[in-house]
Each structure stands twice: as structure tokens, then as C-alpha cells.
PAKOL-335083 format. One record per residue (C-alpha): residue in three letters; chain; residue number from 1; x, y negated, z negated. Coordinates in nm, 3 decimals, always signed. Layout:
N
type=ALA&mol=A&seq=NUM&u=X&v=Y&w=Z
...
This chain:
135
type=PHE&mol=A&seq=1&u=+16.828&v=-21.301&w=-12.815
type=SER&mol=A&seq=2&u=+16.927&v=-21.546&w=-12.542
type=GLN&mol=A&seq=3&u=+16.731&v=-21.823&w=-12.716
type=HIS&mol=A&seq=4&u=+16.901&v=-21.763&w=-13.053
type=CYS&mol=A&seq=5&u=+17.257&v=-21.701&w=-12.930
type=PRO&mol=A&seq=6&u=+17.300&v=-21.846&w=-12.578
type=PHE&mol=A&seq=7&u=+17.673&v=-21.890&w=-12.639
type=LEU&mol=A&seq=8&u=+17.702&v=-21.515&w=-12.686
type=VAL&mol=A&seq=9&u=+17.464&v=-21.394&w=-12.416
type=GLY&mol=A&seq=10&u=+17.607&v=-21.618&w=-12.141
type=PRO&mol=A&seq=11&u=+17.952&v=-21.456&w=-12.130
type=ILE&mol=A&seq=12&u=+17.799&v=-21.107&w=-12.147
type=GLU&mol=A&seq=13&u=+17.574&v=-21.188&w=-11.848
type=CYS&mol=A&seq=14&u=+17.877&v=-21.323&w=-11.659
type=LEU&mol=A&seq=15&u=+18.067&v=-21.002&w=-11.731
type=ALA&mol=A&seq=16&u=+17.774&v=-20.792&w=-11.608
type=ASP&mol=A&seq=17&u=+17.755&v=-21.000&w=-11.288
type=VAL&mol=A&seq=18&u=+18.125&v=-20.948&w=-11.216
type=VAL&mol=A&seq=19&u=+18.093&v=-20.567&w=-11.201
type=THR&mol=A&seq=20&u=+18.123&v=-20.431&w=-10.846
type=PRO&mol=A&seq=21&u=+18.121&v=-20.073&w=-10.712
type=ASP&mol=A&seq=22&u=+18.502&v=-20.101&w=-10.685
type=THR&mol=A&seq=23&u=+18.543&v=-20.170&w=-11.058
type=ASP&mol=A&seq=24&u=+18.697&v=-19.889&w=-11.263
type=ILE&mol=A&seq=25&u=+18.425&v=-19.662&w=-11.398
type=GLN&mol=A&seq=26&u=+18.540&v=-19.687&w=-11.760
type=VAL&mol=A&seq=27&u=+18.545&v=-20.068&w=-11.743
type=THR&mol=A&seq=28&u=+18.202&v=-20.068&w=-11.579
type=LEU&mol=A&seq=29&u=+18.055&v=-19.840&w=-11.846
type=SER&mol=A&seq=30&u=+18.206&v=-20.053&w=-12.124
type=ILE&mol=A&seq=31&u=+18.057&v=-20.370&w=-11.978
type=PHE&mol=A&seq=32&u=+17.720&v=-20.206&w=-11.921
type=GLU&mol=A&seq=33&u=+17.720&v=-20.071&w=-12.278
type=LEU&mol=A&seq=34&u=+17.784&v=-20.421&w=-12.410
type=ALA&mol=A&seq=35&u=+17.516&v=-20.568&w=-12.183
type=SER&mol=A&seq=36&u=+17.254&v=-20.308&w=-12.273
type=ALA&mol=A&seq=37&u=+17.325&v=-20.361&w=-12.644
type=ALA&mol=A&seq=38&u=+17.252&v=-20.730&w=-12.585
type=GLY&mol=A&seq=39&u=+16.925&v=-20.644&w=-12.409
type=ILE&mol=A&seq=40&u=+17.045&v=-20.721&w=-12.057
type=PRO&mol=A&seq=41&u=+16.921&v=-20.470&w=-11.794
type=CYS&mol=A&seq=42&u=+17.197&v=-20.275&w=-11.619
type=GLU&mol=A&seq=43&u=+17.220&v=-20.082&w=-11.294
type=VAL&mol=A&seq=44&u=+17.343&v=-19.772&w=-11.476
type=ASP&mol=A&seq=45&u=+17.233&v=-19.673&w=-11.826
type=PRO&mol=A&seq=46&u=+17.555&v=-19.613&w=-12.023
type=ALA&mol=A&seq=47&u=+17.380&v=-19.404&w=-12.290
type=LEU&mol=A&seq=48&u=+17.240&v=-19.171&w=-12.023
type=VAL&mol=A&seq=49&u=+17.583&v=-19.142&w=-11.859
type=THR&mol=A&seq=50&u=+17.740&v=-19.051&w=-12.194
type=ALA&mol=A&seq=51&u=+17.469&v=-18.793&w=-12.263
type=LEU&mol=A&seq=52&u=+17.505&v=-18.633&w=-11.919
type=ALA&mol=A&seq=53&u=+17.885&v=-18.635&w=-11.934
type=GLY&mol=A&seq=54&u=+17.877&v=-18.457&w=-12.270
type=ASN&mol=A&seq=55&u=+17.628&v=-18.198&w=-12.145
type=ARG&mol=A&seq=56&u=+17.844&v=-18.032&w=-11.884
type=THR&mol=A&seq=57&u=+17.804&v=-17.661&w=-11.823
type=GLU&mol=A&seq=58&u=+18.071&v=-17.449&w=-11.991
type=GLY&mol=A&seq=59&u=+18.299&v=-17.262&w=-11.756
type=SER&mol=A&seq=60&u=+18.189&v=-17.447&w=-11.443
type=SER&mol=A&seq=61&u=+18.406&v=-17.672&w=-11.236
type=PRO&mol=A&seq=62&u=+18.327&v=-18.040&w=-11.179
type=GLU&mol=A&seq=63&u=+18.253&v=-17.954&w=-10.814
type=GLU&mol=A&seq=64&u=+17.987&v=-17.702&w=-10.920
type=ASP&mol=A&seq=65&u=+17.829&v=-17.961&w=-11.152
type=TYR&mol=A&seq=66&u=+17.827&v=-18.208&w=-10.862
type=LYS&mol=A&seq=67&u=+17.651&v=-17.952&w=-10.640
type=VAL&mol=A&seq=68&u=+17.391&v=-17.893&w=-10.912
type=SER&mol=A&seq=69&u=+17.330&v=-18.270&w=-10.928
type=CYS&mol=A&seq=70&u=+17.277&v=-18.281&w=-10.552
type=LEU&mol=A&seq=71&u=+17.044&v=-17.981&w=-10.568
type=LEU&mol=A&seq=72&u=+16.844&v=-18.152&w=-10.841
type=LEU&mol=A&seq=73&u=+16.776&v=-18.443&w=-10.606
type=VAL&mol=A&seq=74&u=+16.677&v=-18.201&w=-10.330
type=PHE&mol=A&seq=75&u=+16.437&v=-18.029&w=-10.571
type=VAL&mol=A&seq=76&u=+16.278&v=-18.363&w=-10.662
type=ALA&mol=A&seq=77&u=+16.249&v=-18.462&w=-10.294
type=VAL&mol=A&seq=78&u=+16.080&v=-18.133&w=-10.206
type=SER&mol=A&seq=79&u=+15.845&v=-18.167&w=-10.505
type=LEU&mol=A&seq=80&u=+15.720&v=-18.514&w=-10.411
type=PRO&mol=A&seq=81&u=+15.450&v=-18.395&w=-10.164
type=LEU&mol=A&seq=82&u=+15.321&v=-18.146&w=-10.422
type=LEU&mol=A&seq=83&u=+15.304&v=-18.415&w=-10.687
type=ALA&mol=A&seq=84&u=+15.126&v=-18.652&w=-10.450
type=ALA&mol=A&seq=85&u=+14.861&v=-18.388&w=-10.372
type=ASP&mol=A&seq=86&u=+14.793&v=-18.320&w=-10.740
type=PRO&mol=A&seq=87&u=+14.451&v=-18.451&w=-10.854
type=ALA&mol=A&seq=88&u=+14.615&v=-18.599&w=-11.165
type=SER&mol=A&seq=89&u=+14.816&v=-18.826&w=-10.933
type=LEU&mol=A&seq=90&u=+14.515&v=-19.046&w=-10.860
type=TYR&mol=A&seq=91&u=+14.533&v=-19.399&w=-10.994
type=ASN&mol=A&seq=92&u=+14.329&v=-19.448&w=-11.310
type=PRO&mol=A&seq=93&u=+14.227&v=-19.814&w=-11.363
type=GLU&mol=A&seq=94&u=+14.153&v=-19.749&w=-11.731
type=LEU&mol=A&seq=95&u=+14.515&v=-19.648&w=-11.787
type=ASP&mol=A&seq=96&u=+14.654&v=-19.894&w=-11.531
type=GLY&mol=A&seq=97&u=+14.855&v=-19.600&w=-11.401
type=HIS&mol=A&seq=98&u=+14.834&v=-19.234&w=-11.314
type=ASN&mol=A&seq=99&u=+14.721&v=-18.956&w=-11.549
type=ASN&mol=A&seq=100&u=+15.045&v=-18.764&w=-11.494
type=ASN&mol=A&seq=101&u=+15.271&v=-19.075&w=-11.520
type=LEU&mol=A&seq=102&u=+15.363&v=-19.051&w=-11.153
type=HIS&mol=A&seq=103&u=+15.407&v=-19.429&w=-11.149
type=CYS&mol=A&seq=104&u=+15.725&v=-19.380&w=-11.358
type=LEU&mol=A&seq=105&u=+15.883&v=-19.134&w=-11.117
type=ALA&mol=A&seq=106&u=+16.063&v=-19.384&w=-10.893
type=LYS&mol=A&seq=107&u=+16.240&v=-19.551&w=-11.185
type=ALA&mol=A&seq=108&u=+16.328&v=-19.212&w=-11.334
type=ILE&mol=A&seq=109&u=+16.478&v=-19.090&w=-11.006
type=VAL&mol=A&seq=110&u=+16.690&v=-19.403&w=-10.969
type=GLN&mol=A&seq=111&u=+16.811&v=-19.403&w=-11.330
type=VAL&mol=A&seq=112&u=+16.892&v=-19.031&w=-11.350
type=SER&mol=A&seq=113&u=+17.062&v=-19.016&w=-11.010
type=ALA&mol=A&seq=114&u=+17.265&v=-19.330&w=-11.089
type=ALA&mol=A&seq=115&u=+17.382&v=-19.175&w=-11.415
type=LEU&mol=A&seq=116&u=+17.453&v=-18.834&w=-11.258
type=PHE&mol=A&seq=117&u=+17.661&v=-18.973&w=-10.975
type=THR&mol=A&seq=118&u=+17.841&v=-19.214&w=-11.207
type=VAL&mol=A&seq=119&u=+17.949&v=-18.913&w=-11.412
type=HIS&mol=A&seq=120&u=+18.082&v=-18.753&w=-11.093
type=ASN&mol=A&seq=121&u=+18.241&v=-19.077&w=-10.964
type=LYS&mol=A&seq=122&u=+18.037&v=-19.068&w=-10.642
type=ASN&mol=A&seq=123&u=+17.865&v=-19.340&w=-10.441
type=ILE&mol=A&seq=124&u=+17.514&v=-19.382&w=-10.580
type=GLU&mol=A&seq=125&u=+17.375&v=-19.572&w=-10.283
type=SER&mol=A&seq=126&u=+17.474&v=-19.310&w=-10.026
type=HIS&mol=A&seq=127&u=+17.318&v=-19.032&w=-10.235
type=LEU&mol=A&seq=128&u=+16.993&v=-19.223&w=-10.274
type=LYS&mol=A&seq=129&u=+16.984&v=-19.282&w=-9.898
type=GLU&mol=A&seq=130&u=+17.032&v=-18.909&w=-9.851
type=PHE&mol=A&seq=131&u=+16.749&v=-18.850&w=-10.099
type=LEU&mol=A&seq=132&u=+16.517&v=-19.069&w=-9.893
type=LEU&mol=A&seq=133&u=+16.608&v=-18.878&w=-9.577
type=VAL&mol=A&seq=134&u=+16.534&v=-18.545&w=-9.741
type=SER&mol=A&seq=135&u=+16.208&v=-18.659&w=-9.895
């Protein structure tokens, strides 16, 4: 896309580079949605944020949903040693990965936690540091 329309991709990349953690969340999500539609990788997946924001538990407060998100990360951190000990977690050269797709886990943790804590307007970096301490 950047080879066919560099005049269009350039400004979108500049917009994506301007986003900081202090930027309003709605503006950030709009810019990331534009960038991901153009094929530019983003820190937070806007489609995942939209899906998680629309999937809130009925009758629960935002604080309870936030606690559930934190508990999900604790569950994943506690499960890591069990996953590592699983025989399916051995590297398979024929697949160039693991039989149970364990090689995808790090990216999944980062993407899901970034989307969850964007929905709750929390600091993603501090929660991921906490995740590393727990795990």
C-alpha cells in the first residue's frame, strides 16, 4: 500500500507517531483505527478494544470489570509454569514453533492486556510490569 499510495500512507504514519500515552483515548483509538485500516501496526488493536468494550458484563460496575481484567492477568501469570511444563510446549522444528502454539502467547498477552486496560483507561505499562512481577 505504501508503494502505491505514499502520499496517503505518509500522513497516516505521522499521525500514528504523534500519539502519546497522554493523548485522549478516543483520539488515540480513532488514529489507531485509521492506521490499522492502512496496514500500519499499532500498539493497541482498535477492533479488539471495541469488541471488549461492547462485551461488558451486565449489572457490574466498571470497577468490578477492571478487577476481573487484573485477575485475568494473574491467572495467566500463574498458568505460565504449567504451560511451560507441558510436553506439547517443546519446540517442534517441523512446525517451526510449538505444538500448542505457546510461541504466540507473549504477543497475545500484550495485545489483550493493552486492549483491556485501554478500555478501562489505565496505564498499560504499569500493569504489564506488575504481570512480570507476578509471573
